[in-house]
N, C-alpha and C positions, 0 to 999 in steps of 0.2 A: 445691866447684864453685858457682857462682851459680844461679841456678833459669834465667838466660837461655839458658843453654849447651845444655841437651837441647833446648829451642824450638830454637834454631838449628839444631841437627843436624836434628831432625824435619822442620823445613822444607825443610834441603837435601834430603836423601833424599827426599820427597815430590817435590821440582821435580823432581829427577832422572826419579823412576819415572813421572810426568806428562809430563814431556817424550819419554820412552818409548813412550808410550801415545798420543800426538798424532797421529804419523804412522799408526798404525792406524786411527783415528777418522777422521782426514781423507780417508783411503783409500776407507773403508766409504763415507763421505758423498758423495765424487766418480764416481770411476769407478765402482765395485763390479763389478767384472768375474765376480765369483764372488759366491754366495749365502753367508752367514754359516752357519758350523757351530758346534755349540757342545757340550761334554761338561761333564758334572758327574758329580762321585765321593763317595762316602763309602765310608771305610775304617777297617780297625781296626789302630792300632799300638802292638805290646807289646814296648817297649824295655828295656833294661836302662837305669838311670840312675845316671850316678856324677858326681862333683866336690868339690873342696875348697874347705870354707866355714867361716869363723873367725867364730861367735857371740861376741857381747859378755857377760862374765859379771855385767855388772850389778853389780859388787862393787869397782868401780875396779881388778882385778886383771888378769892375763893373759885372753886369749878361750878359748874352747873350742872347737878344730878337728876337723872329722869329715867322713868321705868320705860321700857319698849310698849309694853302692852297696853299703855295710855294714849299711845299717839298711832302707833302701827295699826294701819286697817287696809292697806291696799296692796295686792301680790302685782307687782310689775311685769316680772317674767321667772318664769323656773324651768330646769331640766331634772329629770330625776330618773335613774334607771339603775338597774343591778344585772348582773351574770355570777351564776352557777354552774361548776363543773364537777362530775362525779366520776370514779372510776372504783367500784369497787367500796370498801370501807373507806378510801380517801377522796379529797375533793379540795376545792378552794372557791372562794365568791370575792367580790367586791360590788360595792355599793359607791354611788355617786351621786349628791344633791346640789344643785346651784339653786340659789335665792337670790331676788332682787326683790326686795319690798319696801315701803315706804308710806308716809302719812303724815296728816299735819292739823294743827289742833289750835282756835284761835281763841283768844280771851283764856287760856286755859291756867290752872293753879295747880294742876300734876307737874312739880317740878318743885327743886331746893337749893338754895345756894349756900355753901358751905355746909351743907346738912344741919343748918337751923329754919327755924319756923320764917315764915314769910308775913307781913303786915296784913290785913285782910283788903287794901287798895291794891295788891299787887296780882299782877294776870300777865300771860304772855303768850304770844301767837308763835308756835314750835311750829318747827318741820324737819322729821326725822326721815333720813336714808338708810337701807340695811343691805349690803352684799356680803354675799359669804359662799363660800364651798366648804361641802363634808364629803372627805373621800374614807371610805371604811375599805381596808382589803385584810383579810385572813386565810389560813389554812383549817380545814376539817377534817376531824376523821369522826366514823360513823360510832357511836357507842349503841345505839341500839337498831337493829335493822327487821323489821317485821313488816308484813305487806299491809297492816293498820296503821304502823306507829313507828316512825323514823325521828332520830334524835342524833344532831350532830354535835360535838365537842370543839370548839373553834379558840385560835390563838392568833392574834396579827396587830394592826393598828391603826388608829383613825386620825386622820389629818382635818384642821379645823382651821379655815381662815375666813375670818369676818372683818370689815371696816363696816363703822358707822359716822355719819356725818349728821351733825345737828346744825338748823339756824334759828335764831332766837331773835324776836325784839318784845324786850319786857317794857310794862306800864305800870307807873304807880313806884311806891318806897321800894329801893333794890337793895337795902340793908348793905352788908359790906362788900357789896360788888362796887367796884369806881365806877364814874361816871360812862366812862370809856366802854365797860361792858354791858352797855344796855341793850346792845342789839350787837350780832357780830354771827361766826359762822364757826366751828368747830369739828376736827374730823380723829376719831380715835380709831384704833385697829389690833387685833390679837391672831397670831398665826403658832399654831401648838401642833405639834406630835404626840399622841399617846398611844401605849403598847394597852391593847386590849385581851380579855378571855371571856369567853360566855358559852350560850347552847343556843340552837335552833332546831328547827324540828316542825313537825305535823303530826296531826291525827286523821286518819281515813275512817268514815263511816258511812251507813248506808248499805242498800242490795248490791250495788257495784263499787262501794266504798269511791263514789265521785265526792262525796260531801268532804271536806277539809275544815279543820282548825289548825293552822300556821301560827306560829309563837316563835319568838326572837327576845334574847335578853343578852347584855353585855356589861362588863364595868370595866376601867380602867385608870390607868395613870401614868404621869410622866410629866411633861410640861404645864399641863394644868393641874389642878389641886384634885380633881377627882370628874370624870367622867362617868354617865350608865345611859342606859337605853334599853326600852322594853316594847314590843308591839305584840298584838294580839289579835285575831279577828275570825272571819269563817268565808271560804272559798269553794268554789263549785268546780272541778275537772273534767276535762274535753279530750277528744282525742287527739287535738293541736296544742291544748296547754291548759291554762286553767285561769279563772278569775277570781281575785283576792278581795274582799274589803277589809280593811284592820284599822287599829288605832294606833298609835306610833307617839311616844316620848322619847324625847331626847333630853338630858341636863347637862350644864357644864359649871364647875366652881373654877374660879379662877384667882380666887383671895380676895380678901378686903383691901389690901393695898394697891390693887389694881385699877386701871382706869374702869376696864369691864370687868365687874366684879362676878358677875353669873349671867347665863342664859339658858335659856330653855324654850324646846319647840312641842308644843303637845296639839294633836288633834289627827282627824281621820285621812286616810289613804286609800285611793281604791289602785288597784293593779293588774294588767294584763300578763300574764306570763307562757314564752312560746317556747316548744321542748323539742330538741330532736335528739 
């Protein structure tokens, strides 16, 4: 792939995102029938991570294939937050996740060499580290506005940048892998922009409508074959903001011919949202 191709994709999705945001900005600057409202959220997301990755052996032989969910069991560092603003029916939001996770497995057979079976005597000590950024930005238009139910149509872009590093030491028969590949270290990465569309909103209930059922769903494509995300849960509203507990699933398909074929994040999250 030429170096200009990612730039063209990034320019296209940023243009789409900017076009989605322009009506909101124009509306706020001209008519301003309502005052701007803002929400800032911080949250903890504790997903299980899975995905197929092929690491070059560095010895000219077959690659080493691993699945992240068989190795990763440790969250080293994370930052997660979102920001939302609305004026009347128009709005915009952004969501950022930084992940630094890793794990190791001794005497593991959770790997393949060149996608073939391994002799029973073969095992490995594996250490996998994963670092990545997920950034979503979108413009919103409120299609349903009711005291008990609100729903926004959104359009924008998502950026995903991830780097995986594998260290291995293989014991036993290593089949098609040259002897020089019995131990080593390899790194692969992917950086993609995708255009997305989706829906987000909430249902409020209770005597004072303090209980909430928030939901979110989006789907998109661009430099990845397909990405989609869904989240839903339960929340409670206070005078200063709200607390939410949700389940979130995020999936990426990059293609069977890529070093990183697919990745998904699946698990609970809990967050605090402050409004003003």
